C-alpha positions as CSV (number, residue, x, y, z in Angstrom):
1,M,76.3,188.0,-25.7
2,P,79.6,186.0,-25.1
3,N,81.4,186.6,-21.9
4,M,85.0,187.7,-22.8
5,S,86.2,188.1,-19.2
6,L,89.8,186.8,-18.8
7,K,88.9,185.3,-15.5
8,K,86.7,182.3,-14.5
9,V,83.6,183.0,-12.5
10,S,84.8,182.4,-9.0
11,M,83.1,179.6,-7.0
12,P,82.0,180.2,-3.4
13,E,83.9,178.4,-0.6
14,Q,83.7,178.0,3.1
15,K,86.2,180.2,4.9
16,P,89.4,178.4,5.8
17,N,89.2,178.8,9.6
18,I,85.6,177.4,9.5
19,R,86.0,174.6,7.1
20,N,89.2,173.2,8.8
21,K,86.9,172.3,11.7
22,N,84.2,170.4,9.7
23,F,83.9,167.8,7.0
24,Q,81.4,169.6,4.9
25,E,82.3,170.3,1.3
26,V,84.9,173.1,0.9
27,T,83.6,174.5,-2.4
28,M,79.9,175.2,-2.7
29,G,79.4,175.0,-6.5
30,Y,78.0,177.4,-9.0
31,T,74.5,178.9,-8.8
32,K,72.4,178.8,-12.0
33,E,73.4,182.3,-12.9
34,M,77.1,181.7,-12.3
35,A,77.0,178.6,-14.5
36,I,75.4,180.4,-17.4
37,E,77.8,183.3,-17.1
38,E,80.8,181.0,-17.1
39,A,79.4,178.9,-19.9
40,K,79.2,182.0,-22.1
41,R,83.0,182.2,-21.9
42,C,83.3,179.1,-24.1
43,L,84.2,179.9,-27.7
44,N,82.8,176.6,-29.0
45,C,86.0,176.0,-31.0
46,K,85.7,174.1,-34.2
47,N,88.5,171.7,-33.5
48,K,87.5,171.2,-29.8
49,P,91.0,170.8,-28.3
50,C,89.5,170.4,-24.8
51,V,87.9,167.1,-25.8
52,A,91.2,165.6,-26.7
53,G,92.4,166.4,-23.1
54,C,89.6,164.4,-21.5
55,P,90.3,160.7,-20.8
56,V,86.7,159.8,-21.3
57,N,86.1,162.2,-24.2
58,V,83.2,164.3,-22.8
59,R,81.7,166.4,-25.6
60,I,82.7,169.6,-23.7
61,P,81.8,172.5,-26.0
62,E,78.4,170.8,-26.7
63,F,77.4,170.5,-23.1
64,I,78.7,173.9,-22.2
65,S,76.7,175.5,-25.1
66,L,73.6,173.9,-23.6
67,V,74.4,175.3,-20.2
68,A,74.6,178.8,-21.7
69,Q,71.1,178.2,-23.1
70,E,69.8,177.1,-19.7
71,K,69.2,173.6,-21.1
72,F,70.7,171.8,-18.1
73,K,69.0,168.4,-18.6
74,E,70.1,168.3,-22.2
75,A,73.7,169.2,-21.0
76,Y,73.6,166.3,-18.6
77,D,72.4,163.9,-21.3
78,V,75.4,164.9,-23.4
79,I,77.9,164.4,-20.6
80,Y,76.3,161.0,-19.6
81,T,76.8,159.5,-23.1
82,T,80.6,159.2,-22.3
83,N,80.9,159.8,-18.5
84,N,79.1,157.6,-16.0
85,L,80.3,159.6,-13.0
86,P,79.9,163.3,-13.8
87,A,79.4,164.6,-10.2
88,V,82.6,162.8,-9.2
89,C,84.7,164.1,-12.1
90,G,83.5,167.6,-11.7
91,R,85.0,167.6,-8.2
92,V,88.2,165.5,-8.3
93,C,89.5,165.5,-11.9
94,P,92.7,167.5,-12.4
95,Q,91.1,169.6,-15.1
96,E,94.0,172.0,-15.0
97,S,96.3,169.4,-16.5
98,Q,93.8,167.9,-18.9
99,C,90.8,169.5,-20.6
100,E,91.4,173.0,-19.3
101,R,95.1,172.9,-20.1
102,L,94.1,172.8,-23.8
103,C,91.3,175.4,-23.7
104,I,91.9,178.3,-26.1
105,R,90.7,180.8,-23.6
106,G,93.7,179.8,-21.4
107,K,96.1,181.4,-23.9
108,K,95.0,184.9,-22.9
109,G,93.7,184.6,-19.4
110,E,92.1,181.7,-17.5
111,P,90.6,178.7,-19.3
112,V,86.8,178.0,-19.2
113,A,85.9,176.4,-15.8
114,I,85.0,173.0,-17.4
115,G,85.1,171.0,-14.2
116,R,83.0,173.5,-12.3
117,L,80.4,173.4,-15.1
118,E,80.3,169.6,-15.2
119,R,79.8,169.6,-11.4
120,F,77.0,172.1,-11.7
121,V,75.2,170.1,-14.4
122,A,75.5,166.8,-12.5
123,D,74.3,168.4,-9.2
124,W,71.4,170.2,-10.9
125,Y,70.3,166.9,-12.5
126,M,70.4,165.0,-9.2
127,E,68.4,167.7,-7.5
128,N,65.8,168.2,-10.2
129,I,65.4,165.1,-12.3
130,N,64.1,161.8,-11.0
131,E,64.0,159.4,-13.9
132,P,65.9,156.2,-14.3
133,P,68.2,155.7,-17.3
134,K,66.8,154.0,-20.3
135,M,67.2,150.2,-19.9
136,P,69.2,148.7,-22.7
137,I,68.1,145.6,-24.6
138,K,70.0,142.6,-23.3
139,N,72.3,140.7,-25.6
140,G,72.6,137.5,-23.6
141,R,76.3,137.9,-22.7
142,K,77.7,138.1,-19.1
143,V,80.7,140.0,-18.0
144,A,82.3,140.0,-14.5
145,V,84.0,143.1,-13.2
146,V,86.4,142.9,-10.2
147,G,86.4,146.0,-8.1
148,S,83.9,148.8,-7.9
149,G,86.2,151.8,-8.0
150,P,86.2,154.3,-10.9
151,A,87.7,151.8,-13.4
152,G,85.2,149.1,-12.6
153,L,82.2,151.3,-12.4
154,T,83.0,152.9,-15.7
155,C,83.6,149.6,-17.5
156,A,80.4,148.1,-16.0
157,G,78.3,151.1,-16.9
158,D,79.5,151.2,-20.5
159,L,79.0,147.5,-21.0
160,A,75.5,147.6,-19.4
161,K,74.6,150.4,-21.9
162,E,75.5,147.9,-24.7
163,G,73.2,145.3,-23.3
164,Y,75.6,143.1,-21.3
165,D,74.6,141.5,-18.0
166,V,77.3,142.8,-15.7
167,T,78.2,141.7,-12.2
168,I,80.7,143.7,-10.1
169,F,82.5,141.8,-7.4
170,E,83.7,144.2,-4.6
171,A,85.9,143.1,-1.7
172,F,84.7,145.8,0.7
173,H,81.2,145.9,2.3
174,V,80.2,149.0,0.2
175,A,80.8,149.9,-3.4
176,G,82.9,152.8,-4.7
177,G,86.5,151.8,-4.1
178,V,88.8,154.8,-3.7
179,L,85.8,157.1,-4.1
180,V,84.5,156.0,-0.7
181,Y,87.6,155.0,1.2
182,G,90.3,157.3,-0.1
183,I,88.8,160.8,-0.9
184,P,87.6,162.8,2.1
185,E,84.0,163.9,2.5
186,F,84.9,167.6,2.2
187,R,86.2,167.0,-1.3
188,L,83.7,164.3,-2.4
189,P,80.5,163.8,-0.5
190,K,79.7,160.1,-0.2
191,E,76.0,160.7,-0.8
192,L,76.8,161.9,-4.3
193,V,79.0,158.8,-4.9
194,Q,76.2,156.6,-3.9
195,Q,73.7,158.4,-6.2
196,E,76.1,157.9,-9.1
197,I,76.5,154.2,-8.2
198,D,72.7,153.8,-8.0
199,T,72.3,155.2,-11.5
200,I,74.7,152.5,-12.7
201,K,72.7,149.9,-10.9
202,E,69.6,151.1,-12.6
203,L,71.2,150.1,-15.9
204,G,71.0,146.5,-14.6
205,V,74.5,146.2,-13.1
206,D,74.5,143.8,-10.1
207,I,77.0,144.7,-7.3
208,K,78.1,141.9,-4.9
209,T,80.0,143.2,-1.9
210,N,82.3,141.3,0.5
211,M,83.6,139.3,-2.5
212,V,87.4,139.0,-2.4
213,V,88.3,137.7,-5.9
214,G,91.4,135.6,-5.5
215,K,90.1,134.2,-2.2
216,I,86.4,133.5,-2.6
217,Y,86.4,133.0,-6.3
218,S,89.3,132.8,-8.8
219,I,89.3,134.3,-12.3
220,D,88.9,130.8,-13.7
221,E,85.9,130.1,-11.4
222,L,84.2,133.3,-12.6
223,K,84.6,132.0,-16.2
224,E,83.2,128.6,-15.1
225,M,80.2,130.5,-13.6
226,G,79.3,131.6,-17.2
227,Y,81.0,135.0,-17.5
228,D,82.2,135.5,-21.0
229,A,84.8,138.0,-20.1
230,V,86.4,139.5,-17.0
231,F,87.6,143.0,-16.2
232,I,90.0,143.5,-13.3
233,G,89.8,147.0,-11.8
234,S,90.9,146.1,-8.3
235,G,92.9,149.2,-7.7
236,A,96.1,149.8,-5.7
237,G,95.4,149.2,-2.0
238,L,98.8,148.0,-0.8
239,P,100.6,151.0,0.9
240,S,104.3,151.7,0.5
241,F,106.5,152.4,3.4
242,M,109.9,154.1,3.8
243,D,111.7,151.2,5.5
244,I,113.1,153.5,8.2
245,P,113.5,152.7,12.0
246,G,110.3,153.3,14.0
247,E,107.7,152.5,11.4
248,N,106.2,149.9,13.7
249,L,105.5,152.3,16.5
250,N,102.0,153.1,17.8
251,G,100.8,156.2,16.1
252,V,102.2,155.4,12.7
253,Y,99.6,155.0,9.9
254,S,99.7,154.4,6.3
255,A,97.6,157.0,4.5
256,N,95.5,154.2,3.2
257,E,94.5,153.0,6.7
258,F,94.1,156.5,8.0
259,L,91.8,157.7,5.2
260,T,89.8,154.4,5.2
261,R,89.1,154.7,8.9
262,I,87.9,158.3,8.4
263,N,86.1,158.1,5.1
264,L,84.6,154.6,5.0
265,M,84.3,153.9,8.7
266,K,83.2,157.4,9.6
267,A,85.8,158.1,12.2
268,Y,85.1,161.8,11.8
269,K,81.6,161.1,13.3
270,F,82.9,159.5,16.5
271,P,81.3,158.5,18.8
272,D,78.3,158.0,16.6
273,Y,80.5,155.6,14.6
274,D,82.8,153.6,16.9
275,T,86.0,154.1,14.9
276,P,88.2,156.4,16.9
277,V,91.4,157.8,15.3
278,K,93.9,159.3,17.7
279,V,95.9,162.2,16.1
280,G,97.1,164.1,19.2
281,N,98.4,167.7,19.0
282,S,101.0,167.4,16.2
283,V,101.0,165.3,13.1
284,A,103.5,164.7,10.3
285,V,102.3,163.5,6.9
286,I,105.2,162.2,4.8
287,G,104.7,162.8,1.0
288,G,103.6,165.5,-1.4
289,G,100.8,164.1,-3.5
290,N,97.0,164.5,-3.3
291,V,96.8,161.6,-0.8
292,A,99.2,163.4,1.5
293,M,97.1,166.6,1.3
294,D,93.9,164.7,2.0
295,A,95.5,163.0,5.1
296,A,96.9,166.3,6.4
297,R,93.6,168.2,6.0
298,C,91.7,165.3,7.7
299,A,94.1,165.4,10.6
300,K,93.5,169.1,11.0
301,R,89.8,168.6,11.1
302,L,90.2,165.8,13.7
303,G,91.7,168.4,16.1
304,A,95.4,168.4,15.5
305,Q,96.9,171.9,16.1
306,N,100.1,171.4,14.1
307,V,100.0,169.4,10.9
308,Y,103.1,169.2,8.9
309,I,103.5,168.0,5.3
310,V,107.1,166.6,5.2
311,Y,108.4,166.5,1.7
312,R,111.9,166.0,0.4
313,R,111.5,168.3,-2.6
314,S,110.3,171.9,-3.0
315,E,106.7,173.0,-3.4
316,A,107.3,173.4,-7.2
317,E,107.9,169.6,-7.5
318,M,104.9,168.5,-5.4
319,P,102.7,166.2,-7.5
320,A,99.5,167.3,-5.7
321,R,97.0,169.5,-7.5
322,L,97.7,173.2,-7.1
323,E,94.1,173.6,-5.8
324,E,94.7,171.1,-3.0
325,I,98.0,172.7,-2.0
326,H,96.3,176.1,-2.0
327,H,93.4,174.9,0.2
328,A,95.8,173.0,2.6
329,K,97.9,176.1,3.1
330,E,94.8,178.3,3.7
331,E,93.6,175.8,6.3
332,G,96.8,176.1,8.3
333,I,98.8,173.0,7.1
334,I,102.5,173.7,7.4
335,L,104.7,172.7,4.5
336,K,108.0,171.4,5.8
337,L,109.9,171.2,2.5
338,L,113.3,169.9,1.5
339,S,113.2,167.6,4.5
340,N,113.5,163.8,4.5
341,P,112.6,161.6,7.5
342,T,115.3,159.1,8.4
343,K,113.9,157.8,11.7
344,I,110.6,157.8,13.7
345,L,111.3,158.4,17.3
346,G,109.4,156.6,20.1
347,T,108.6,156.8,23.8
348,D,109.5,154.1,26.2
349,D,106.0,152.6,26.0
350,G,106.1,152.4,22.2
351,W,104.3,155.6,21.0
352,V,105.5,158.1,18.5
353,K,107.2,161.2,19.9
354,G,108.9,162.7,16.8
355,I,110.6,162.2,13.5
356,E,114.3,162.7,12.8
357,C,114.9,164.4,9.5
358,I,117.7,165.5,7.3
359,G,117.6,168.6,5.1
360,M,117.7,168.2,1.3
361,E,118.7,170.3,-1.7
362,L,117.8,169.8,-5.3
363,G,120.3,168.4,-7.7
364,Q,119.9,167.3,-11.4
365,P,116.6,166.1,-12.8
366,D,115.8,162.4,-12.3
367,A,113.9,160.0,-14.6
368,S,110.6,161.7,-13.6
369,G,111.9,165.1,-14.8
370,R,111.9,166.5,-11.3
371,R,115.2,167.7,-9.7
372,K,116.6,164.9,-7.5
373,P,116.8,165.7,-3.8
374,V,120.2,165.1,-2.2
375,P,121.1,165.3,1.5
376,K,122.5,168.5,2.8
377,A,125.4,168.5,5.2
378,D,124.9,169.2,8.8
379,S,121.1,169.6,8.4
380,E,119.8,166.9,10.8
381,H,116.8,168.1,12.9
382,I,113.9,166.7,14.9
383,V,110.2,167.5,14.5
384,E,108.1,166.7,17.6
385,V,104.9,164.9,16.6
386,E,102.5,162.3,18.1
387,T,101.3,160.8,14.9
388,V,103.0,160.0,11.6
389,I,101.1,159.3,8.4
390,I,103.0,157.8,5.5
391,A,101.7,158.8,2.1
392,I,104.4,157.9,-0.4
393,G,102.4,155.7,-2.8
394,Q,100.4,152.5,-3.2
395,N,100.7,149.4,-5.3
396,P,98.2,146.7,-6.3
397,N,97.4,144.1,-3.7
398,P,99.1,140.8,-4.7
399,L,96.3,138.6,-3.6
400,L,94.4,138.4,-6.9
401,V,97.6,138.1,-8.9
402,S,99.0,135.3,-6.8
403,A,95.8,133.3,-7.2
404,T,95.7,133.7,-11.0
405,P,98.2,131.5,-12.8
406,G,99.3,132.8,-16.2
407,L,98.5,136.4,-15.5
408,D,101.6,138.4,-16.4
409,V,102.6,141.2,-14.0
410,E,105.3,143.7,-13.5
411,K,108.0,143.2,-10.8
412,W,106.3,145.8,-8.7
413,G,102.9,144.1,-9.0
414,G,101.0,145.9,-11.8
415,I,99.1,143.8,-14.3
416,I,100.7,143.8,-17.7
417,T,98.1,144.7,-20.4
418,D,98.1,145.7,-24.1
419,E,98.2,149.5,-24.0
420,N,95.6,149.8,-26.7
421,T,93.0,147.3,-25.6
422,G,93.6,146.6,-21.9
423,A,93.9,142.8,-22.7
424,T,95.9,140.8,-20.3
425,S,97.9,137.6,-21.0
426,L,94.8,135.5,-20.3
427,D,92.1,135.1,-23.0
428,G,89.0,137.2,-22.3
429,V,90.5,138.9,-19.2
430,Y,91.1,142.6,-19.3
431,A,92.5,145.1,-16.7
432,G,92.8,148.8,-16.2
433,G,93.2,151.6,-13.7
434,D,95.5,151.5,-10.6
435,A,95.8,147.7,-10.8
436,V,97.8,148.3,-14.0
437,T,99.4,151.7,-13.5
438,G,99.8,151.9,-9.7
439,A,98.1,154.7,-7.9
440,A,97.0,157.4,-10.3
441,T,94.0,159.7,-10.8
442,V,90.3,158.8,-10.8
443,I,89.7,160.0,-14.4
444,L,92.7,158.0,-15.8
445,A,91.2,154.9,-14.2
446,M,87.8,155.8,-15.7
447,G,89.5,156.2,-19.1
448,A,91.0,152.7,-18.8
449,G,87.7,151.2,-17.8
450,K,86.0,152.9,-20.8
451,N,88.7,151.6,-23.1
452,A,88.5,148.1,-21.8
453,A,84.7,148.1,-22.2
454,K,85.1,148.9,-25.9
455,S,87.7,146.1,-26.2
456,I,85.5,143.5,-24.4
457,D,82.5,144.4,-26.6
458,L,84.6,144.0,-29.7
459,Y,86.2,140.7,-28.4
460,L,82.8,139.2,-27.7
461,K,81.2,140.3,-30.9
462,N,84.1,138.8,-32.9
463,K,83.7,135.6,-30.8
464,D,80.0,135.5,-31.9
């Protein structure tokens, strides 16, 4: 019998005042019974609007139908035909603005919990099935992939499935890109990321770490080494700052550094891992996106009593996922809205002691469609904090671009590509993800990697 409930099956979570003191996963996932019950809410629509909302075109009604029949392995096989990272996507994709936004059930009630079901299937498969993926027949062609984040992993996995010998060149000492350095453990356990990467390696993909392309090798040198095509998925690791007085004080972090220390260097396990991060009693996180939420929630877990999200617009304009804002507020994060920092205040010995802010009010919409914040008269105020984390965006690192003559880039550093193919201005060189768009979502980067893999395959077949 179909489940015609207007509400999703709720997913168990740690209680807020327990989880804000640990780095264990906040949401616990569906049980088998919960997953089957939720799957029966799917109407298996003929025109499948949800698929059109997925950047990697997961065959959503098909896998959900199999879940309803308790055919979990078959459901995984369906997902894996188009998505190389299902356990990741089931946790961090903004389904509410993509596949679930187009779900017919959402017109009268809540949409089907597509993300939760994808997560359940991926987790079930990892726990119950221990068989390597089928090795593809090699076609004799070699492709280099720069960066092992979601764009690079997706491109590499798709090309490996087509028989290409793929080598990923990763600048860090571990693979995973933003999945390992940017997203906290309580949202995306690193053990799961490693399992997904291991599955891609089992397709024959070789991952070389500590390889900074643009310094150790150039793009031209990769071609000279016998690679027939190159995909650049090097991400956006260069943090933006506000250019206000006091940003050079001790106790000021970019969100990139703060999260990298915690996630990749395991600062949350100090002293087992010798990467201390000092947050003090009060912390201000400047910004309103998912990265700001992640940084604030990490600071709370590291022991800060007062953690403020300082954002110059209202909550309605925040770009962060509604789920992340909801979880942050539950955990005691304080939203200090319509407030814009103008100066970071310091002690005589060079440490942060507060931020000077001005109140804002919303005017007419700007180019992004959000109402533009404008200063409010006589609204200056000071917030006393010991740590400031700046989370206002990131751009591509210029190292690779500066070492690649002829590669066309935007003024702000993004690589210019053909929007249909991902092709750059250099023959046989493609790019996608944050290196092209600036910091965006994991699933959009994956979609770009998938699109580039198709284009590289077509390019090399035409060359043959």
